[in-house]
C-alpha positions as CSV (number, residue, x, y, z in Angstrom):
1,X,-25.7,39.0,165.4
2,X,-28.3,40.4,163.1
3,X,-25.6,42.0,160.9
4,X,-23.9,38.6,160.6
5,X,-27.1,36.9,159.6
6,X,-27.8,39.6,157.0
7,X,-24.3,39.1,155.5
8,X,-24.8,35.3,155.4
9,X,-28.2,35.7,153.7
10,X,-26.8,38.1,151.2
11,X,-24.0,35.7,150.3
12,X,-26.5,32.8,149.8
13,X,-28.6,35.0,147.5
14,X,-25.6,36.0,145.4
15,X,-24.4,32.4,145.2
16,X,-27.8,31.3,143.9
17,X,-27.8,34.0,141.3
18,X,-24.3,33.0,140.1
19,X,-25.3,29.3,139.9
20,X,-28.4,30.2,137.9
21,X,-26.4,32.4,135.6
22,X,-23.9,29.6,134.9
23,X,-26.7,27.1,134.2
24,X,-28.5,29.5,131.9
25,X,-25.2,30.2,130.1
26,X,-24.7,26.5,129.5
27,X,-28.3,26.2,128.2
28,X,-27.8,29.1,125.9
29,X,-24.5,27.6,124.6
30,X,-26.1,24.3,124.1
31,X,-28.9,25.9,122.2
32,X,-26.5,27.9,120.1
33,X,-24.4,24.8,119.4
34,X,-27.4,22.7,118.3
35,X,-28.5,25.4,115.9
36,X,-25.1,25.7,114.4
37,X,-24.7,22.0,114.1
38,X,-28.1,21.7,112.3
39,X,-27.2,24.5,110.0
40,X,-23.8,22.9,109.3
41,X,-25.4,19.6,108.6
42,X,-27.6,21.1,106.0
43,X,-24.7,22.7,104.0
44,X,-21.8,20.3,104.6
45,X,-20.0,19.0,101.5
46,X,-18.9,15.4,101.9
47,X,-15.8,15.0,99.7
48,X,-16.1,11.2,100.0
49,X,-19.6,11.2,98.3
50,X,-19.7,8.7,95.5
51,X,-22.6,9.3,93.0
52,X,-24.6,6.4,91.6
53,X,-24.1,5.5,87.9
54,X,-25.5,8.2,85.7
55,X,-28.5,7.6,83.6
56,X,-27.9,8.0,79.8
57,X,-29.7,10.9,78.3
58,X,-31.8,10.7,75.1
59,X,-30.6,12.4,72.0
60,X,-31.8,15.9,71.1
61,X,-32.0,17.1,74.6
62,X,-30.5,20.3,76.1
63,X,-28.2,20.0,79.2
64,X,-27.6,22.2,82.2
65,X,-25.2,21.6,85.1
66,X,-25.1,23.5,88.3
67,X,-25.0,23.4,92.1
68,X,-28.3,22.9,93.9
69,X,-29.4,26.1,95.6
70,X,-33.0,25.3,96.4
71,X,-35.4,22.3,96.5
72,X,-39.0,22.9,97.2
73,X,-42.1,20.6,97.3
74,X,-45.6,22.0,97.1
75,X,-48.9,20.2,96.0
76,X,-46.9,17.0,95.4
77,X,-44.6,18.8,92.9
78,X,-40.9,19.2,93.5
79,X,-38.9,22.0,91.9
80,X,-35.1,22.4,92.0
81,X,-33.0,25.4,91.3
82,X,-29.5,25.1,90.0
83,X,-26.7,27.7,89.6
84,X,-23.9,27.2,87.1
85,X,-20.4,27.3,88.6
86,X,-17.5,29.6,87.7
87,X,-16.2,29.2,84.2
88,X,-19.2,27.3,82.7
89,X,-21.9,28.6,80.5
90,X,-25.1,26.5,80.0
91,X,-27.3,29.4,79.0
92,X,-28.3,31.0,82.2
93,X,-26.8,31.8,85.6
94,X,-29.6,29.9,87.3
95,X,-32.3,27.6,86.1
96,X,-35.4,26.1,87.7
97,X,-36.5,22.5,87.0
98,X,-39.6,20.5,87.9
99,X,-39.8,16.8,88.3
100,X,-42.8,14.8,87.0
101,X,-43.8,11.2,86.8
102,X,-41.7,10.6,83.7
103,X,-38.5,12.2,85.1
104,X,-35.6,9.7,85.5
105,X,-33.0,10.3,88.2
106,X,-30.0,8.5,89.6
107,X,-30.8,9.7,93.1
108,X,-33.7,10.0,95.5
109,X,-35.0,13.6,95.6
110,X,-35.3,13.4,99.4
111,X,-31.5,12.7,99.6
112,X,-30.5,15.7,97.5
113,X,-28.8,18.6,99.4
114,X,-27.9,22.1,98.6
115,X,-24.4,22.4,97.2
116,X,-24.5,19.1,95.3
117,X,-23.6,19.2,91.6
118,X,-26.3,18.0,89.3
119,X,-26.7,17.7,85.5
120,X,-30.2,17.9,84.0
121,X,-31.3,17.0,80.5
122,X,-34.5,18.7,79.4
123,X,-36.4,19.2,76.1
124,X,-34.6,21.2,73.5
125,X,-37.1,23.5,71.8
126,X,-37.8,23.1,68.1
127,X,-36.8,26.7,67.5
128,X,-33.4,26.1,69.1
129,X,-34.0,28.9,71.5
130,X,-34.7,28.2,75.2
131,X,-36.5,30.6,77.4
132,X,-34.2,30.2,80.4
133,X,-36.5,32.1,82.8
134,X,-39.2,29.4,82.4
135,X,-39.2,26.3,84.6
136,X,-38.2,23.3,82.5
137,X,-39.3,19.7,83.1
138,X,-36.6,17.2,83.9
139,X,-36.2,14.3,81.5
140,X,-33.0,12.9,83.1
141,X,-31.1,14.2,86.1
142,X,-27.8,12.9,87.5
143,X,-26.1,13.9,90.7
144,X,-22.4,14.2,90.1
145,X,-19.3,14.6,92.1
146,X,-19.0,18.0,93.7
147,X,-18.1,20.7,91.3
148,X,-14.8,21.4,93.1
149,X,-13.7,17.9,92.2
150,X,-14.5,17.8,88.5
151,X,-14.6,21.4,87.2
152,X,-11.2,22.8,86.3
153,X,-10.5,26.4,85.1
154,X,-7.2,27.7,84.0
155,X,-4.8,29.1,81.4
156,X,-3.5,27.0,78.6
157,X,0.2,26.5,78.8
158,X,0.7,24.0,76.0
159,X,-1.4,21.9,73.6
160,X,0.1,18.6,72.3
161,X,-2.1,17.1,69.6
162,X,-2.0,13.5,68.6
163,X,-0.8,12.6,65.1
164,X,-3.4,13.5,62.4
165,X,-5.6,15.2,65.0
166,X,-8.3,17.6,63.8
167,X,-10.6,20.0,65.5
168,X,-13.4,17.5,65.4
169,X,-11.4,14.4,66.2
170,X,-8.7,15.4,68.7
171,X,-6.6,13.2,70.9
172,X,-3.7,14.6,72.9
173,X,-2.7,16.5,76.0
174,X,-3.5,19.9,77.2
175,X,-1.2,21.4,79.9
176,X,-3.1,24.0,82.0
177,X,-2.1,26.4,84.7
178,X,-5.0,26.2,87.1
179,X,-6.5,29.1,89.0
180,X,-4.8,27.8,92.2
181,X,-1.4,28.3,90.3
182,X,-0.7,24.5,90.0
183,X,-0.1,22.9,86.6
184,X,-2.0,19.9,85.4
185,X,-2.0,17.9,82.2
186,X,-5.4,16.8,80.9
187,X,-5.3,13.7,78.7
188,X,-7.8,13.7,75.9
189,X,-9.0,10.6,73.9
190,X,-11.6,9.6,71.4
191,X,-14.3,10.0,74.2
192,X,-13.4,13.6,75.0
193,X,-16.0,16.1,73.8
194,X,-14.8,19.4,72.4
195,X,-17.0,22.5,72.4
196,X,-14.4,24.7,70.8
197,X,-12.0,24.6,67.9
198,X,-8.8,23.2,69.3
199,X,-6.9,24.1,66.2
200,X,-7.4,27.8,67.0
201,X,-6.7,27.9,70.7
202,X,-3.5,29.6,71.8
203,X,-1.3,29.4,74.9
204,X,-2.5,32.0,77.4
205,X,-6.2,31.6,76.7
206,X,-8.5,30.5,79.5
207,X,-10.3,27.2,79.3
208,X,-13.0,25.3,81.2
209,X,-12.6,21.5,81.6
210,X,-15.0,18.9,83.0
211,X,-12.8,16.0,84.0
212,X,-12.1,13.1,86.3
213,X,-11.8,13.6,90.0
214,X,-9.0,11.0,90.0
215,X,-5.6,12.8,89.7
216,X,-2.4,11.0,89.0
217,X,0.3,12.4,91.3
218,X,3.0,12.8,88.7
219,X,5.0,16.0,87.9
220,X,2.9,17.7,86.8
221,X,-0.3,16.0,87.9
222,X,-2.5,14.4,85.3
223,X,-6.1,13.5,84.9
224,X,-8.6,12.7,82.1
225,X,-10.7,15.3,80.3
226,X,-14.3,14.5,79.5
227,X,-15.3,17.9,78.1
228,X,-13.3,20.9,76.9
229,X,-15.1,24.2,76.8
230,X,-14.4,27.8,76.4
231,X,-14.0,29.6,79.8
232,X,-16.8,32.1,80.4
233,X,-16.7,35.1,82.6
234,X,-20.4,35.5,83.3
235,X,-22.8,38.1,84.6
236,X,-26.6,38.3,84.7
237,X,-29.3,40.7,83.7
238,X,-31.4,42.5,86.3
239,X,-33.8,39.6,86.8
240,X,-30.8,37.2,87.2
241,X,-32.1,34.7,84.6
242,X,-29.9,35.4,81.5
243,X,-26.2,35.1,81.2
244,X,-24.1,37.9,79.6
245,X,-21.1,35.9,78.7
246,X,-17.7,36.8,77.2
247,X,-15.3,34.2,76.1
248,X,-12.3,33.6,73.9
249,X,-12.4,34.2,70.2
250,X,-11.3,30.7,69.3
251,X,-14.8,29.3,69.2
252,X,-18.3,30.2,68.0
253,X,-20.6,29.2,70.9
254,X,-23.7,30.2,68.9
255,X,-23.1,27.4,66.4
256,X,-24.9,24.1,67.2
257,X,-21.7,22.0,67.3
258,X,-20.1,24.4,69.9
259,X,-23.2,25.4,71.9
260,X,-22.5,24.2,75.5
261,X,-26.2,24.1,76.3
262,X,-26.8,21.4,73.7
263,X,-26.1,17.7,74.4
264,X,-24.4,16.1,71.5
265,X,-24.3,12.3,71.9
266,X,-21.0,10.6,71.2
267,X,-20.9,9.0,67.8
């Protein structure tokens, strides 16, 4: 009899331990899931995001575009760090910006998230040389569509200029084999800005294009080109602030008209 009672008691104890273990496992899983969800929410890219209308930038300002990598607020001052995306060269691999009472934005700072693509216009120095390691003050900032929707890198297949086109006034089509191996035609018009000499580019050269996110599903696909730039393979110095860039020989990026870090208003 005592032996039977002992066995029954032992079974009850083991059963309680198993139940507690299952409940504890559920709690642990719930905790893990909640943490994962929170982390995911902070870094999720929403492809349906529609940015507000951009604010026009004043003349004689420098421009930088990049993905948001950090936003910090201290002592009522907000700073934002941007990192340029593959193929682009706006002077530095990363730049830090500060917002002040005169900064104009097409977004609420509290709504900005890491991974969003932002362009910033800031004061171009009189000397023409920017110290990219210094924090720059935002004059105008616009949140854009995600970089993956509007930044295109690839190899030129064919350039079809318009009649009487020149390197400074170029309207035509550029057929590009993108990095994902698909082919796309970029339509250029009088509003397209060129930061390289199109009369010197050759088939096979790499190119960076800032264009429309709307793609016409033709064969091959087509979209509009807003800016045509030399493709840059970039690296950084030890402090990570300065770009060491190598590009094609068809342009002179150091000249003011081709410097991708300088905003040239459309005439």
